[in-house]
N, C-alpha and C positions, 0 to 999 in steps of 0.2 A: 252207237250215233241215232237217233231216229228222226229223220228226215221231214218238216211241214214246208210243202209248197204254197204261199200266199200268192192270191191272184186278184187284181181290181177288173171287172168285167164293165164292161158298155159298150152296146154298139156292136157294129161287124159281125153280125150274126154267122157267117158262111166262116170266117177264118177263127173265129172263137168254138165254135162248135169242132171242127178238127183240133183245136188244141185241149178240149175239156176229153176227147178221145186219148190225145197225146197222156193226160194226168191220170184218167180210166189206167193205159197200159204201165205206168210209173208204180200207179199202186199196187198192182199185182204181181210187178216184177218185183219191187224195191220193199214194198211194204209200207212207203212212205203216206205223210196223211197229206191230203190235199184239199185248201182251201179257198173258199171265193165269196167276195163280196160284190155282188150287185147292187144294181136299181131299179124299182120301181118292180120287184121279182121276174126281171126279164129272163135271166137263165136259172131260177127253182128249180123247174121240171127238169132242166137238161143236170143240173149237180145232180138231184136226186135221186136220176135215172143210174148216174155213171157212179155213186156212192161218194160224193164228193159234197165236204161240210157246204152249208151256205149262209151266209149273212147278208141282209136288204142295210143299206142306206141310202141317202140322196146322196145324187151324184158328186155334187157339189156343197162345199169345199174340197176336194180330193187328197188332202192331208186327214181328215176325220172321217172319209169313207176308208181310206189304207188304214187307219189304225185301228177303224172299226174291224175290218176281218183282222188282224192280226191277233186282237184278241179274244179271238175264237179258240186260237192255239193254247191260250196263258193254263186252261183247265186240261189239257192232252197230256200224251208221254211223249213229247217230242225234244229232243233235246236241242235243237237247232231248226230255223225258220229260213227258209227260202223264198225271195221275190221273183218273181216271174211276170211279166207281161204277159196278155191273152194272143199277143202276136210274135211271141218270144218264141223259139223253138230250138231246144238244145238236144244233141245225140246222148245217148246210152253211156256213152264213153264218160262225156260231159259230167254227166250226174255222177256216176262211178267216183271219176278221178276228183269233183268237187266234195265229196262227202267224205271220199278219204284223207283229203287234203286239209278240213278242217279238224278231223277226229284225231287224227299223228300228231299234227304240229299242233294241237290248242289252240286252235285259231275261236277268237271269239266275234272277230268283222273282218271278213275273206270274201274275195270275187275276184274276176279274171280285168283286167286292162283293154282287151281286143274283144269284136265280134264281126259278124259281115252282117250286111244290112241288103234286102232288095227291094230294089226303087220299084214298086208295081202302082205307082197312082201315076198316070199317064198325065197330070198338068202339074207334076211337081218334079228336080231334077233328079238323073239318074233313072227313069222310066226302063225298067226291062234288061236291066244291069245288075250283078251282084259286085257288091262293094266291101271293102275291107276296110276296117275302122279299130285305132287305136290311141286308147289314151296314155299320156305319160302323168304318170303319180297320180290316178285317178281311177277308181272302180266303175264300170260300166253301169249301168242298170239291172238288166240281166243274169242273175245268178249271185246275188248278193248274198250273201249267208252270215245271219247274227245266232248269237249262242245263246241259250237260256240265259245265261248269268248275265250276259250283254240286256237282254231286254228286260231281266229284273231291275238292272241297274237304271232300266229306262223308263221302267214303269208300263212296260208296255204301250208307248209312244213314242214310233220313232219320227212322225212325220210332224210339222207345226200345224195346226188343225187349220186355219186357215189359209192353209196353200193351196191354190190352183195350178203352178208349174214350179218347174225347179224341185221335184220333191225328190231327187238324187243329190241333191247336195246339201237339202232340208236334213234326210235321214242320215246323212253323212257327217253334216255337223255337230248331231244329235251322237253319235258315237264319238267325235272329236272333244266335246264337255266331257266324255268319260274318261280322257287322259288317260294314264298308266293303268288304270285299273282294268283293262282288257288289253289282248292279245288280237294284233292285226297281221294280214298277210295278202298275198296275189299271187295269180300265176297270169301266165301268157296263152292262151288257146293253140293260138296257131305252135308255139314250141312243145305242144304238149298231144298234137293231131287232136285237138279234140274241135267242135263245132258246135256255135250256138249262131243261129239267124233273125232279125227280126226282119219280118215280113212286113212291109209296108203295102197300102191297099188305098184304093181310090175312097172308100167309105171312110165316113166318121172325120174326128182333126186330128189328122196326123202332121207331121214334122216332114220339112225336107229330109233327102239325105246329107249330111253333115261336110261342109264343105274341104273339110280335110280327110276326108276316105278316098281311098284309092281304088278304082277297080282291079276287081279281082283278075289274076292273068294265071291263076291255075286250078281252072274250071270254072263255069257259068252255073247260074241254080236249079237246073236239072240236074247236072253232076253231083255236085255237094248234095242235095236233097237225096238223091237215092244211094247213094253212099253210108251217109250219115242218120238217115231217119226214112228207110225201107218202108216203114210202115204208114207212114204218113203223106210219104211222096206221093203215090196218085193223086191225091187229093189235094194237096197241095199244088202241084203241077193244073189240074185241071182249073181250080181257082185263080191262079196267078193267069191262065189262057182266059179265062173268061173277064179278068180286069183289061187284060190287053185288049178286048172286043168292046172296050167302050173307049170312043173316040173324046177328042179333046175337049168336047163341048158339053159331055155328059152321058152323050145317048145310049142308053143301053143295047147292043146291038141281037145280044141273046141271054134267056137265061143262067142260071146256073145253079146245076143240081149237084150236088157230089156222088150221086149214087147211080149217072149218067155213066154209061159205057162206050 
């Protein structure tokens, strides 16, 4: 198994740079190939400094942007590509399990049904709370894995090029159209003691916490971050505390600096 991780970047500079540092650590630990697609060369230098592949594309339509990033991997030696958002943070154990699951079970399209969400936007539902969300019969976006076989069959285009929303459904439809040519699978993170969290912040175009999400009762965001993401926890907590210092009208009380102590 040689895993590639694809991420599209736009805005959320503070959170994105923490995420890019996470990718750099994963590259060193697991030999994964990381690739990001940005717009207006916003994060080109950050990616180059971390040894991450970079492609540039107009931010919209998003379907075209994601496909552009995906095609970077076609000429590499990866056997599978995982998609992650720049606000999605998963534990080492999550990546280990996902790679092992896809390889040992010969899965061409797989992922998880559940994840955690931190409500970091003071103007949206669920601010300041860690939530648990689980789909029934549908893979969440973070952590989806596609085999090279599936990508070849899809001509390395998973998303409808004109899509600006509903991208998870668009790539799922592409896989569905492949029918019995590919093997599918899924797992439940909670049942395997795995962790992936979507950190929602006040900056950028972000959605609210889903109405079906349930408040996490087995620990708050700080407990989970230090348990599952020890290398990123300090910077993530600092950013979360900064977001909490933004009042409901959007006024910044203090600036954010990940190097502050």
